[in-house]
PDB file of N, CA, C and O in Angstrom:
ATOM      1  N   MET A   1     112.364 117.131 107.239  1.00  0.00           N
ATOM      2  CA  MET A   1     111.733 117.226 108.527  1.00  0.00           C
ATOM      3  C   MET A   1     112.125 116.036 109.377  1.00  0.00           C
ATOM      4  O   MET A   1     111.449 115.008 109.358  1.00  0.00           O
ATOM      5  N   ALA A   2     113.154 116.159 110.085  1.00  0.00           N
ATOM      6  CA  ALA A   2     113.620 115.079 110.936  1.00  0.00           C
ATOM      7  C   ALA A   2     112.718 114.937 112.151  1.00  0.00           C
ATOM      8  O   ALA A   2     112.046 115.882 112.566  1.00  0.00           O
ATOM      9  N   LYS A   3     112.718 113.749 112.702  1.00  0.00           N
ATOM     10  CA  LYS A   3     111.930 113.443 113.881  1.00  0.00           C
ATOM     11  C   LYS A   3     112.351 114.374 115.017  1.00  0.00           C
ATOM     12  O   LYS A   3     113.540 114.556 115.280  1.00  0.00           O
ATOM     13  N   SER A   4     111.357 114.958 115.684  1.00  0.00           N
ATOM     14  CA  SER A   4     111.663 115.835 116.805  1.00  0.00           C
ATOM     15  C   SER A   4     110.527 115.769 117.814  1.00  0.00           C
ATOM     16  O   SER A   4     109.472 115.193 117.551  1.00  0.00           O
ATOM     17  N   ASN A   5     110.761 116.363 118.957  1.00  0.00           N
ATOM     18  CA  ASN A   5     109.733 116.412 119.993  1.00  0.00           C
ATOM     19  C   ASN A   5     108.972 117.725 119.953  1.00  0.00           C
ATOM     20  O   ASN A   5     108.252 118.051 120.898  1.00  0.00           O
ATOM     21  N   ASP A   6     109.118 118.473 118.888  1.00  0.00           N
ATOM     22  CA  ASP A   6     108.444 119.758 118.749  1.00  0.00           C
ATOM     23  C   ASP A   6     106.965 119.537 118.430  1.00  0.00           C
ATOM     24  O   ASP A   6     106.635 119.063 117.343  1.00  0.00           O
ATOM     25  N   PRO A   7     106.071 119.874 119.365  1.00  0.00           N
ATOM     26  CA  PRO A   7     104.640 119.641 119.115  1.00  0.00           C
ATOM     27  C   PRO A   7     104.103 120.467 117.946  1.00  0.00           C
ATOM     28  O   PRO A   7     103.187 120.026 117.252  1.00  0.00           O
ATOM     29  N   TRP A   8     104.658 121.654 117.722  1.00  0.00           N
ATOM     30  CA  TRP A   8     104.185 122.473 116.602  1.00  0.00           C
ATOM     31  C   TRP A   8     104.558 121.837 115.270  1.00  0.00           C
ATOM     32  O   TRP A   8     103.798 121.923 114.306  1.00  0.00           O
ATOM     33  N   ASN A   9     105.702 121.210 115.210  1.00  0.00           N
ATOM     34  CA  ASN A   9     106.094 120.512 113.984  1.00  0.00           C
ATOM     35  C   ASN A   9     105.151 119.338 113.728  1.00  0.00           C
ATOM     36  O   ASN A   9     104.753 119.091 112.589  1.00  0.00           O
ATOM     37  N   ALA A  10     104.801 118.625 114.779  1.00  0.00           N
ATOM     38  CA  ALA A  10     103.854 117.509 114.636  1.00  0.00           C
ATOM     39  C   ALA A  10     102.508 118.010 114.126  1.00  0.00           C
ATOM     40  O   ALA A  10     101.894 117.374 113.270  1.00  0.00           O
ATOM     41  N   ILE A  11     102.048 119.141 114.642  1.00  0.00           N
ATOM     42  CA  ILE A  11     100.772 119.703 114.195  1.00  0.00           C
ATOM     43  C   ILE A  11     100.857 120.115 112.729  1.00  0.00           C
ATOM     44  O   ILE A  11      99.909 119.905 111.973  1.00  0.00           O
ATOM     45  N   ARG A  12     101.985 120.701 112.320  1.00  0.00           N
ATOM     46  CA  ARG A  12     102.160 121.074 110.907  1.00  0.00           C
ATOM     47  C   ARG A  12     102.110 119.836 110.006  1.00  0.00           C
ATOM     48  O   ARG A  12     101.475 119.847 108.951  1.00  0.00           O
ATOM     49  N   ILE A  13     102.781 118.784 110.436  1.00  0.00           N
ATOM     50  CA  ILE A  13     102.799 117.551 109.640  1.00  0.00           C
ATOM     51  C   ILE A  13     101.403 116.953 109.562  1.00  0.00           C
ATOM     52  O   ILE A  13     100.921 116.631 108.476  1.00  0.00           O
ATOM     53  N   LEU A  14     100.762 116.805 110.697  1.00  0.00           N
ATOM     54  CA  LEU A  14      99.450 116.164 110.741  1.00  0.00           C
ATOM     55  C   LEU A  14      98.369 117.019 110.088  1.00  0.00           C
ATOM     56  O   LEU A  14      97.337 116.498 109.666  1.00  0.00           O
ATOM     57  N   GLY A  15      98.599 118.320 110.003  1.00  0.00           N
ATOM     58  CA  GLY A  15      97.630 119.219 109.395  1.00  0.00           C
ATOM     59  C   GLY A  15      97.759 119.338 107.888  1.00  0.00           C
ATOM     60  O   GLY A  15      96.949 120.013 107.253  1.00  0.00           O
ATOM     61  N   SER A  16      98.751 118.702 107.310  1.00  0.00           N
ATOM     62  CA  SER A  16      98.923 118.759 105.853  1.00  0.00           C
ATOM     63  C   SER A  16      97.808 117.983 105.158  1.00  0.00           C
ATOM     64  O   SER A  16      97.316 116.977 105.670  1.00  0.00           O
ATOM     65  N   ALA A  17      97.425 118.465 103.995  1.00  0.00           N
ATOM     66  CA  ALA A  17      96.342 117.832 103.228  1.00  0.00           C
ATOM     67  C   ALA A  17      96.615 116.344 103.021  1.00  0.00           C
ATOM     68  O   ALA A  17      97.733 115.945 102.698  1.00  0.00           O
ATOM     69  N   HIS A  18      95.596 115.547 103.209  1.00  0.00           N
ATOM     70  CA  HIS A  18      95.586 114.094 102.987  1.00  0.00           C
ATOM     71  C   HIS A  18      96.343 113.281 104.049  1.00  0.00           C
ATOM     72  O   HIS A  18      96.285 112.051 104.032  1.00  0.00           O
ATOM     73  N   THR A  19      97.034 113.935 104.949  1.00  0.00           N
ATOM     74  CA  THR A  19      97.826 113.209 105.938  1.00  0.00           C
ATOM     75  C   THR A  19      96.948 112.382 106.866  1.00  0.00           C
ATOM     76  O   THR A  19      97.246 111.215 107.122  1.00  0.00           O
ATOM     77  N   LEU A  20      95.879 112.968 107.369  1.00  0.00           N
ATOM     78  CA  LEU A  20      95.012 112.230 108.291  1.00  0.00           C
ATOM     79  C   LEU A  20      94.355 111.036 107.612  1.00  0.00           C
ATOM     80  O   LEU A  20      94.193 109.977 108.218  1.00  0.00           O
ATOM     81  N   GLU A  21      93.980 111.213 106.356  1.00  0.00           N
ATOM     82  CA  GLU A  21      93.363 110.111 105.622  1.00  0.00           C
ATOM     83  C   GLU A  21      94.347 108.955 105.436  1.00  0.00           C
ATOM     84  O   GLU A  21      93.979 107.787 105.564  1.00  0.00           O
ATOM     85  N   ILE A  22      95.592 109.292 105.135  1.00  0.00           N
ATOM     86  CA  ILE A  22      96.623 108.261 104.977  1.00  0.00           C
ATOM     87  C   ILE A  22      96.841 107.541 106.305  1.00  0.00           C
ATOM     88  O   ILE A  22      96.907 106.312 106.339  1.00  0.00           O
ATOM     89  N   LEU A  23      96.952 108.293 107.395  1.00  0.00           N
ATOM     90  CA  LEU A  23      97.162 107.672 108.707  1.00  0.00           C
ATOM     91  C   LEU A  23      96.003 106.767 109.091  1.00  0.00           C
ATOM     92  O   LEU A  23      96.218 105.665 109.595  1.00  0.00           O
ATOM     93  N   GLU A  24      94.781 107.219 108.860  1.00  0.00           N
ATOM     94  CA  GLU A  24      93.600 106.395 109.178  1.00  0.00           C
ATOM     95  C   GLU A  24      93.634 105.084 108.399  1.00  0.00           C
ATOM     96  O   GLU A  24      93.346 104.023 108.952  1.00  0.00           O
ATOM     97  N   SER A  25      93.983 105.155 107.129  1.00  0.00           N
ATOM     98  CA  SER A  25      94.042 103.958 106.300  1.00  0.00           C
ATOM     99  C   SER A  25      95.121 103.003 106.805  1.00  0.00           C
ATOM    100  O   SER A  25      94.899 101.794 106.874  1.00  0.00           O
ATOM    101  N   LEU A  26      96.276 103.539 107.153  1.00  0.00           N
ATOM    102  CA  LEU A  26      97.376 102.697 107.638  1.00  0.00           C
ATOM    103  C   LEU A  26      97.095 102.142 109.032  1.00  0.00           C
ATOM    104  O   LEU A  26      97.676 101.130 109.424  1.00  0.00           O
ATOM    105  N   TYR A  27      96.220 102.788 109.774  1.00  0.00           N
ATOM    106  CA  TYR A  27      95.856 102.292 111.103  1.00  0.00           C
ATOM    107  C   TYR A  27      95.159 100.934 110.985  1.00  0.00           C
ATOM    108  O   TYR A  27      95.300 100.069 111.850  1.00  0.00           O
ATOM    109  N   GLU A  28      94.412 100.768 109.905  1.00  0.00           N
ATOM    110  CA  GLU A  28      93.671  99.523 109.689  1.00  0.00           C
ATOM    111  C   GLU A  28      94.599  98.371 109.298  1.00  0.00           C
ATOM    112  O   GLU A  28      94.439  97.247 109.772  1.00  0.00           O
ATOM    113  N   ALA A  29      95.560  98.660 108.436  1.00  0.00           N
ATOM    114  CA  ALA A  29      96.485  97.618 107.954  1.00  0.00           C
ATOM    115  C   ALA A  29      97.580  98.265 107.116  1.00  0.00           C
ATOM    116  O   ALA A  29      97.401  99.373 106.611  1.00  0.00           O
ATOM    117  N   PRO A  30      98.719  97.577 106.963  1.00  0.00           N
ATOM    118  CA  PRO A  30      99.749  98.094 106.043  1.00  0.00           C
ATOM    119  C   PRO A  30      99.176  98.176 104.630  1.00  0.00           C
ATOM    120  O   PRO A  30      98.337  97.365 104.240  1.00  0.00           O
ATOM    121  N   ARG A  31      99.637  99.160 103.877  1.00  0.00           N
ATOM    122  CA  ARG A  31      99.126  99.367 102.516  1.00  0.00           C
ATOM    123  C   ARG A  31     100.283  99.641 101.556  1.00  0.00           C
ATOM    124  O   ARG A  31     101.332 100.160 101.937  1.00  0.00           O
ATOM    125  N   ARG A  32     100.049  99.274 100.301  1.00  0.00           N
ATOM    126  CA  ARG A  32     100.990  99.635  99.240  1.00  0.00           C
ATOM    127  C   ARG A  32     100.712 101.072  98.815  1.00  0.00           C
ATOM    128  O   ARG A  32      99.658 101.629  99.120  1.00  0.00           O
ATOM    129  N   PHE A  33     101.658 101.653  98.118  1.00  0.00           N
ATOM    130  CA  PHE A  33     101.506 103.016  97.615  1.00  0.00           C
ATOM    131  C   PHE A  33     100.204 103.156  96.824  1.00  0.00           C
ATOM    132  O   PHE A  33      99.439 104.096  97.039  1.00  0.00           O
ATOM    133  N   ALA A  34      99.961 102.222  95.916  1.00  0.00           N
ATOM    134  CA  ALA A  34      98.762 102.278  95.074  1.00  0.00           C
ATOM    135  C   ALA A  34      97.482 102.130  95.889  1.00  0.00           C
ATOM    136  O   ALA A  34      96.444 102.670  95.507  1.00  0.00           O
ATOM    137  N   ASP A  35      97.541 101.411  97.002  1.00  0.00           N
ATOM    138  CA  ASP A  35      96.366 101.222  97.854  1.00  0.00           C
ATOM    139  C   ASP A  35      95.920 102.521  98.519  1.00  0.00           C
ATOM    140  O   ASP A  35      94.776 102.635  98.958  1.00  0.00           O
ATOM    141  N   LEU A  36      96.813 103.491  98.592  1.00  0.00           N
ATOM    142  CA  LEU A  36      96.510 104.763  99.250  1.00  0.00           C
ATOM    143  C   LEU A  36      95.983 105.815  98.278  1.00  0.00           C
ATOM    144  O   LEU A  36      95.798 106.973  98.653  1.00  0.00           O
ATOM    145  N   LYS A  37      95.743 105.416  97.038  1.00  0.00           N
ATOM    146  CA  LYS A  37      95.282 106.354  96.014  1.00  0.00           C
ATOM    147  C   LYS A  37      93.959 107.012  96.394  1.00  0.00           C
ATOM    148  O   LYS A  37      93.770 108.205  96.154  1.00  0.00           O
ATOM    149  N   GLU A  38      93.061 106.263  96.972  1.00  0.00           N
ATOM    150  CA  GLU A  38      91.758 106.810  97.357  1.00  0.00           C
ATOM    151  C   GLU A  38      91.918 107.874  98.453  1.00  0.00           C
ATOM    152  O   GLU A  38      91.160 108.843  98.499  1.00  0.00           O
ATOM    153  N   ASP A  39      92.891 107.686  99.317  1.00  0.00           N
ATOM    154  CA  ASP A  39      93.124 108.629 100.415  1.00  0.00           C
ATOM    155  C   ASP A  39      93.861 109.879  99.950  1.00  0.00           C
ATOM    156  O   ASP A  39      93.703 110.953 100.531  1.00  0.00           O
ATOM    157  N   CYS A  40      94.662 109.736  98.905  1.00  0.00           N
ATOM    158  CA  CYS A  40      95.447 110.851  98.363  1.00  0.00           C
ATOM    159  C   CYS A  40      95.651 110.594  96.874  1.00  0.00           C
ATOM    160  O   CYS A  40      96.610 109.924  96.491  1.00  0.00           O
ATOM    161  N   PRO A  41      94.759 111.118  96.028  1.00  0.00           N
ATOM    162  CA  PRO A  41      94.780 110.787  94.605  1.00  0.00           C
ATOM    163  C   PRO A  41      96.027 111.234  93.844  1.00  0.00           C
ATOM    164  O   PRO A  41      96.440 110.559  92.901  1.00  0.00           O
ATOM    165  N   ASN A  42      96.629 112.342  94.226  1.00  0.00           N
ATOM    166  CA  ASN A  42      97.775 112.866  93.498  1.00  0.00           C
ATOM    167  C   ASN A  42      99.039 112.127  93.912  1.00  0.00           C
ATOM    168  O   ASN A  42      99.397 112.124  95.090  1.00  0.00           O
ATOM    169  N   GLU A  43      99.719 111.500  92.953  1.00  0.00           N
ATOM    170  CA  GLU A  43     100.898 110.674  93.266  1.00  0.00           C
ATOM    171  C   GLU A  43     102.031 111.460  93.910  1.00  0.00           C
ATOM    172  O   GLU A  43     102.651 110.981  94.859  1.00  0.00           O
ATOM    173  N   SER A  44     102.308 112.649  93.411  1.00  0.00           N
ATOM    174  CA  SER A  44     103.423 113.397  93.994  1.00  0.00           C
ATOM    175  C   SER A  44     103.095 113.874  95.409  1.00  0.00           C
ATOM    176  O   SER A  44     103.974 113.915  96.270  1.00  0.00           O
ATOM    177  N   THR A  45     101.845 114.231  95.650  1.00  0.00           N
ATOM    178  CA  THR A  45     101.442 114.609  97.012  1.00  0.00           C
ATOM    179  C   THR A  45     101.519 113.392  97.930  1.00  0.00           C
ATOM    180  O   THR A  45     101.989 113.489  99.064  1.00  0.00           O
ATOM    181  N   ARG A  46     101.056 112.249  97.434  1.00  0.00           N
ATOM    182  CA  ARG A  46     101.106 111.014  98.223  1.00  0.00           C
ATOM    183  C   ARG A  46     102.549 110.659  98.573  1.00  0.00           C
ATOM    184  O   ARG A  46     102.849 110.279  99.705  1.00  0.00           O
ATOM    185  N   THR A  47     103.437 110.786  97.588  1.00  0.00           N
ATOM    186  CA  THR A  47     104.852 110.513  97.821  1.00  0.00           C
ATOM    187  C   THR A  47     105.410 111.439  98.895  1.00  0.00           C
ATOM    188  O   THR A  47     106.112 110.999  99.805  1.00  0.00           O
ATOM    189  N   GLU A  48     105.091 112.721  98.780  1.00  0.00           N
ATOM    190  CA  GLU A  48     105.604 113.692  99.752  1.00  0.00           C
ATOM    191  C   GLU A  48     105.051 113.439 101.148  1.00  0.00           C
ATOM    192  O   GLU A  48     105.792 113.506 102.129  1.00  0.00           O
ATOM    193  N   ARG A  49     103.769 113.152 101.246  1.00  0.00           N
ATOM    194  CA  ARG A  49     103.169 112.908 102.567  1.00  0.00           C
ATOM    195  C   ARG A  49     103.774 111.662 103.215  1.00  0.00           C
ATOM    196  O   ARG A  49     104.090 111.671 104.405  1.00  0.00           O
ATOM    197  N   LEU A  50     103.933 110.603 102.443  1.00  0.00           N
ATOM    198  CA  LEU A  50     104.518 109.382 103.003  1.00  0.00           C
ATOM    199  C   LEU A  50     105.960 109.612 103.424  1.00  0.00           C
ATOM    200  O   LEU A  50     106.386 109.118 104.469  1.00  0.00           O
ATOM    201  N   ARG A  51     106.704 110.343 102.637  1.00  0.00           N
ATOM    202  CA  ARG A  51     108.090 110.655 102.991  1.00  0.00           C
ATOM    203  C   ARG A  51     108.135 111.503 104.272  1.00  0.00           C
ATOM    204  O   ARG A  51     108.947 111.258 105.163  1.00  0.00           O
ATOM    205  N   MET A  52     107.263 112.485 104.342  1.00  0.00           N
ATOM    206  CA  MET A  52     107.198 113.362 105.501  1.00  0.00           C
ATOM    207  C   MET A  52     106.822 112.566 106.764  1.00  0.00           C
ATOM    208  O   MET A  52     107.419 112.753 107.824  1.00  0.00           O
ATOM    209  N   LEU A  53     105.843 111.693 106.637  1.00  0.00           N
ATOM    210  CA  LEU A  53     105.415 110.864 107.771  1.00  0.00           C
ATOM    211  C   LEU A  53     106.506 109.883 108.184  1.00  0.00           C
ATOM    212  O   LEU A  53     106.671 109.602 109.371  1.00  0.00           O
ATOM    213  N   GLU A  54     107.245 109.364 107.221  1.00  0.00           N
ATOM    214  CA  GLU A  54     108.328 108.444 107.529  1.00  0.00           C
ATOM    215  C   GLU A  54     109.468 109.182 108.249  1.00  0.00           C
ATOM    216  O   GLU A  54     110.009 108.685 109.236  1.00  0.00           O
ATOM    217  N   GLU A  55     109.819 110.351 107.755  1.00  0.00           N
ATOM    218  CA  GLU A  55     110.879 111.136 108.385  1.00  0.00           C
ATOM    219  C   GLU A  55     110.501 111.557 109.805  1.00  0.00           C
ATOM    220  O   GLU A  55     111.368 111.671 110.672  1.00  0.00           O
ATOM    221  N   ALA A  56     109.217 111.787 110.040  1.00  0.00           N
ATOM    222  CA  ALA A  56     108.744 112.194 111.364  1.00  0.00           C
ATOM    223  C   ALA A  56     108.621 111.007 112.318  1.00  0.00           C
ATOM    224  O   ALA A  56     108.421 111.191 113.519  1.00  0.00           O
ATOM    225  N   GLY A  57     108.740 109.786 111.783  1.00  0.00           N
ATOM    226  CA  GLY A  57     108.674 108.600 112.632  1.00  0.00           C
ATOM    227  C   GLY A  57     107.285 108.013 112.807  1.00  0.00           C
ATOM    228  O   GLY A  57     107.088 107.141 113.653  1.00  0.00           O
ATOM    229  N   TYR A  58     106.316 108.476 112.019  1.00  0.00           N
ATOM    230  CA  TYR A  58     104.945 107.963 112.125  1.00  0.00           C
ATOM    231  C   TYR A  58     104.700 106.751 111.231  1.00  0.00           C
ATOM    232  O   TYR A  58     103.819 105.937 111.510  1.00  0.00           O
ATOM    233  N   VAL A  59     105.474 106.633 110.167  1.00  0.00           N
ATOM    234  CA  VAL A  59     105.280 105.579 109.174  1.00  0.00           C
ATOM    235  C   VAL A  59     106.622 104.913 108.884  1.00  0.00           C
ATOM    236  O   VAL A  59     107.669 105.561 108.877  1.00  0.00           O
ATOM    237  N   ALA A  60     106.565 103.606 108.645  1.00  0.00           N
ATOM    238  CA  ALA A  60     107.759 102.847 108.242  1.00  0.00           C
ATOM    239  C   ALA A  60     107.384 102.015 107.026  1.00  0.00           C
ATOM    240  O   ALA A  60     106.207 101.796 106.742  1.00  0.00           O
ATOM    241  N   THR A  61     108.401 101.560 106.320  1.00  0.00           N
ATOM    242  CA  THR A  61     108.147 100.680 105.181  1.00  0.00           C
ATOM    243  C   THR A  61     108.590  99.270 105.528  1.00  0.00           C
ATOM    244  O   THR A  61     109.507  99.061 106.323  1.00  0.00           O
ATOM    245  N   GLU A  62     107.920  98.314 104.914  1.00  0.00           N
ATOM    246  CA  GLU A  62     108.331  96.923 105.037  1.00  0.00           C
ATOM    247  C   GLU A  62     108.075  96.248 103.697  1.00  0.00           C
ATOM    248  O   GLU A  62     107.142  96.600 102.976  1.00  0.00           O
ATOM    249  N   THR A  63     108.903  95.294 103.384  1.00  0.00           N
ATOM    250  CA  THR A  63     108.747  94.561 102.138  1.00  0.00           C
ATOM    251  C   THR A  63     108.076  93.230 102.444  1.00  0.00           C
ATOM    252  O   THR A  63     108.554  92.444 103.262  1.00  0.00           O
ATOM    253  N   LEU A  64     106.961  92.999 101.772  1.00  0.00           N
ATOM    254  CA  LEU A  64     106.212  91.755 101.959  1.00  0.00           C
ATOM    255  C   LEU A  64     106.273  90.953 100.659  1.00  0.00           C
ATOM    256  O   LEU A  64     106.114  91.492  99.564  1.00  0.00           O
ATOM    257  N   LYS A  65     106.502  89.676 100.812  1.00  0.00           N
ATOM    258  CA  LYS A  65     106.565  88.802  99.641  1.00  0.00           C
ATOM    259  C   LYS A  65     105.181  88.195  99.417  1.00  0.00           C
ATOM    260  O   LYS A  65     104.592  87.594 100.314  1.00  0.00           O
ATOM    261  N   VAL A  66     104.686  88.370  98.201  1.00  0.00           N
ATOM    262  CA  VAL A  66     103.383  87.824  97.817  1.00  0.00           C
ATOM    263  C   VAL A  66     103.585  87.064  96.522  1.00  0.00           C
ATOM    264  O   VAL A  66     103.877  87.654  95.481  1.00  0.00           O
ATOM    265  N   ARG A  67     103.430  85.761  96.593  1.00  0.00           N
ATOM    266  CA  ARG A  67     103.576  84.894  95.411  1.00  0.00           C
ATOM    267  C   ARG A  67     104.845  85.214  94.613  1.00  0.00           C
ATOM    268  O   ARG A  67     104.775  85.556  93.433  1.00  0.00           O
ATOM    269  N   ARG A  68     105.963  85.103  95.248  1.00  0.00           N
ATOM    270  CA  ARG A  68     107.282  85.296  94.627  1.00  0.00           C
ATOM    271  C   ARG A  68     107.601  86.732  94.228  1.00  0.00           C
ATOM    272  O   ARG A  68     108.634  86.990  93.611  1.00  0.00           O
ATOM    273  N   ARG A  69     106.734  87.651  94.570  1.00  0.00           N
ATOM    274  CA  ARG A  69     106.992  89.063  94.260  1.00  0.00           C
ATOM    275  C   ARG A  69     107.104  89.839  95.560  1.00  0.00           C
ATOM    276  O   ARG A  69     106.409  89.549  96.534  1.00  0.00           O
ATOM    277  N   ASN A  70     107.974  90.815  95.562  1.00  0.00           N
ATOM    278  CA  ASN A  70     108.138  91.678  96.728  1.00  0.00           C
ATOM    279  C   ASN A  70     107.373  92.979  96.521  1.00  0.00           C
ATOM    280  O   ASN A  70     107.434  93.598  95.458  1.00  0.00           O
ATOM    281  N   PHE A  71     106.657  93.374  97.556  1.00  0.00           N
ATOM    282  CA  PHE A  71     105.895  94.615  97.520  1.00  0.00           C
ATOM    283  C   PHE A  71     106.255  95.440  98.744  1.00  0.00           C
ATOM    284  O   PHE A  71     106.304  94.930  99.863  1.00  0.00           O
ATOM    285  N   VAL A  72     106.507  96.722  98.515  1.00  0.00           N
ATOM    286  CA  VAL A  72     106.770  97.629  99.634  1.00  0.00           C
ATOM    287  C   VAL A  72     105.430  98.079 100.186  1.00  0.00           C
ATOM    288  O   VAL A  72     104.567  98.567  99.456  1.00  0.00           O
ATOM    289  N   HIS A  73     105.276  97.904 101.483  1.00  0.00           N
ATOM    290  CA  HIS A  73     104.074  98.343 102.180  1.00  0.00           C
ATOM    291  C   HIS A  73     104.453  99.416 103.190  1.00  0.00           C
ATOM    292  O   HIS A  73     105.542  99.398 103.763  1.00  0.00           O
ATOM    293  N   TYR A  74     103.540 100.338 103.392  1.00  0.00           N
ATOM    294  CA  TYR A  74     103.701 101.359 104.414  1.00  0.00           C
ATOM    295  C   TYR A  74     102.887 100.920 105.618  1.00  0.00           C
ATOM    296  O   TYR A  74     101.781 100.399 105.476  1.00  0.00           O
ATOM    297  N   LYS A  75     103.442 101.133 106.804  1.00  0.00           N
ATOM    298  CA  LYS A  75     102.718 100.766 108.020  1.00  0.00           C
ATOM    299  C   LYS A  75     103.003 101.814 109.089  1.00  0.00           C
ATOM    300  O   LYS A  75     104.011 102.519 109.039  1.00  0.00           O
ATOM    301  N   LEU A  76     102.106 101.899 110.044  1.00  0.00           N
ATOM    302  CA  LEU A  76     102.302 102.829 111.151  1.00  0.00           C
ATOM    303  C   LEU A  76     103.325 102.279 112.124  1.00  0.00           C
ATOM    304  O   LEU A  76     103.391 101.073 112.365  1.00  0.00           O
ATOM    305  N   THR A  77     104.117 103.170 112.677  1.00  0.00           N
ATOM    306  CA  THR A  77     105.002 102.817 113.779  1.00  0.00           C
ATOM    307  C   THR A  77     104.182 102.926 115.068  1.00  0.00           C
ATOM    308  O   THR A  77     103.016 103.319 115.033  1.00  0.00           O
ATOM    309  N   GLY A  78     104.779 102.585 116.177  1.00  0.00           N
ATOM    310  CA  GLY A  78     104.096 102.765 117.463  1.00  0.00           C
ATOM    311  C   GLY A  78     103.698 104.213 117.670  1.00  0.00           C
ATOM    312  O   GLY A  78     102.602 104.504 118.149  1.00  0.00           O
ATOM    313  N   GLU A  79     104.590 105.117 117.309  1.00  0.00           N
ATOM    314  CA  GLU A  79     104.305 106.547 117.437  1.00  0.00           C
ATOM    315  C   GLU A  79     103.160 106.965 116.512  1.00  0.00           C
ATOM    316  O   GLU A  79     102.331 107.798 116.880  1.00  0.00           O
ATOM    317  N   GLY A  80     103.121 106.389 115.325  1.00  0.00           N
ATOM    318  CA  GLY A  80     102.038 106.680 114.391  1.00  0.00           C
ATOM    319  C   GLY A  80     100.700 106.186 114.900  1.00  0.00           C
ATOM    320  O   GLY A  80      99.694 106.884 114.777  1.00  0.00           O
ATOM    321  N   ARG A  81     100.674 104.986 115.475  1.00  0.00           N
ATOM    322  CA  ARG A  81      99.434 104.441 116.033  1.00  0.00           C
ATOM    323  C   ARG A  81      98.945 105.311 117.188  1.00  0.00           C
ATOM    324  O   ARG A  81      97.751 105.582 117.323  1.00  0.00           O
ATOM    325  N   GLU A  82      99.889 105.737 118.011  1.00  0.00           N
ATOM    326  CA  GLU A  82      99.544 106.594 119.146  1.00  0.00           C
ATOM    327  C   GLU A  82      98.968 107.928 118.654  1.00  0.00           C
ATOM    328  O   GLU A  82      97.997 108.432 119.218  1.00  0.00           O
ATOM    329  N   ALA A  83      99.562 108.489 117.612  1.00  0.00           N
ATOM    330  CA  ALA A  83      99.065 109.751 117.057  1.00  0.00           C
ATOM    331  C   ALA A  83      97.636 109.592 116.552  1.00  0.00           C
ATOM    332  O   ALA A  83      96.795 110.456 116.800  1.00  0.00           O
ATOM    333  N   VAL A  84      97.348 108.494 115.842  1.00  0.00           N
ATOM    334  CA  VAL A  84      95.988 108.269 115.332  1.00  0.00           C
ATOM    335  C   VAL A  84      95.009 108.120 116.489  1.00  0.00           C
ATOM    336  O   VAL A  84      93.897 108.644 116.425  1.00  0.00           O
ATOM    337  N   GLU A  85      95.397 107.423 117.529  1.00  0.00           N
ATOM    338  CA  GLU A  85      94.510 107.263 118.685  1.00  0.00           C
ATOM    339  C   GLU A  85      94.203 108.607 119.340  1.00  0.00           C
ATOM    340  O   GLU A  85      93.066 108.857 119.740  1.00  0.00           O
ATOM    341  N   HIS A  86      95.207 109.470 119.450  1.00  0.00           N
ATOM    342  CA  HIS A  86      94.980 110.820 119.999  1.00  0.00           C
ATOM    343  C   HIS A  86      94.072 111.630 119.082  1.00  0.00           C
ATOM    344  O   HIS A  86      93.185 112.343 119.549  1.00  0.00           O
ATOM    345  N   LEU A  87      94.296 111.518 117.777  1.00  0.00           N
ATOM    346  CA  LEU A  87      93.466 112.253 116.827  1.00  0.00           C
ATOM    347  C   LEU A  87      92.020 111.768 116.854  1.00  0.00           C
ATOM    348  O   LEU A  87      91.095 112.566 116.703  1.00  0.00           O
ATOM    349  N   ARG A  88      91.827 110.491 117.043  1.00  0.00           N
ATOM    350  CA  ARG A  88      90.455 109.950 117.154  1.00  0.00           C
ATOM    351  C   ARG A  88      89.775 110.483 118.410  1.00  0.00           C
ATOM    352  O   ARG A  88      88.577 110.765 118.396  1.00  0.00           O
ATOM    353  N   ALA A  89      90.538 110.623 119.501  1.00  0.00           N
ATOM    354  CA  ALA A  89      89.972 111.177 120.734  1.00  0.00           C
ATOM    355  C   ALA A  89      89.549 112.631 120.522  1.00  0.00           C
ATOM    356  O   ALA A  89      88.494 113.050 120.998  1.00  0.00           O
ATOM    357  N   VAL A  90      90.369 113.394 119.811  1.00  0.00           N
ATOM    358  CA  VAL A  90      90.018 114.783 119.512  1.00  0.00           C
ATOM    359  C   VAL A  90      88.774 114.826 118.632  1.00  0.00           C
ATOM    360  O   VAL A  90      87.896 115.667 118.828  1.00  0.00           O
ATOM    361  N   LYS A  91      88.702 113.933 117.681  1.00  0.00           N
ATOM    362  CA  LYS A  91      87.545 113.872 116.773  1.00  0.00           C
ATOM    363  C   LYS A  91      86.254 113.637 117.554  1.00  0.00           C
ATOM    364  O   LYS A  91      85.209 114.186 117.205  1.00  0.00           O
ATOM    365  N   GLN A  92      86.321 112.830 118.599  1.00  0.00           N
ATOM    366  CA  GLN A  92      85.156 112.551 119.417  1.00  0.00           C
ATOM    367  C   GLN A  92      84.622 113.795 120.126  1.00  0.00           C
ATOM    368  O   GLN A  92      83.433 113.868 120.437  1.00  0.00           O
ATOM    369  N   LEU A  93      85.476 114.755 120.377  1.00  0.00           N
ATOM    370  CA  LEU A  93      85.051 116.003 121.028  1.00  0.00           C
ATOM    371  C   LEU A  93      84.080 116.795 120.156  1.00  0.00           C
ATOM    372  O   LEU A  93      83.308 117.606 120.668  1.00  0.00           O
ATOM    373  N   PHE A  94      84.112 116.568 118.854  1.00  0.00           N
ATOM    374  CA  PHE A  94      83.299 117.326 117.933  1.00  0.00           C
ATOM    375  C   PHE A  94      82.074 116.576 117.431  1.00  0.00           C
ATOM    376  O   PHE A  94      81.425 117.006 116.477  1.00  0.00           O
ATOM    377  N   LYS A  95      81.761 115.464 118.068  1.00  0.00           N
ATOM    378  CA  LYS A  95      80.570 114.703 117.669  1.00  0.00           C
ATOM    379  C   LYS A  95      79.395 115.089 118.517  1.00  0.00           C
ATOM    380  O   LYS A  95      78.300 114.557 118.334  1.00  0.00           O
TER     381      LYS A  95
END
């Protein structure tokens, strides 16, 4: 799923199970794969969702060094942050 301007593709991606939970978590701060377990317990689903979000341009990876060790963290891109903000606005309509 390459990055595109197709709104229906974005809706399909964002509507996938656990995707919104992952985005909400990443909105707060970058997270490691293991840190997202609570948002998406199944490892293969988590892997697929993160890959899908990265390919769509919502998520990027960065390597952070912590006490001489490197850890890959997932973080939202500008487009990902914007998507979460729009989704939060939609959520407010239902309160």
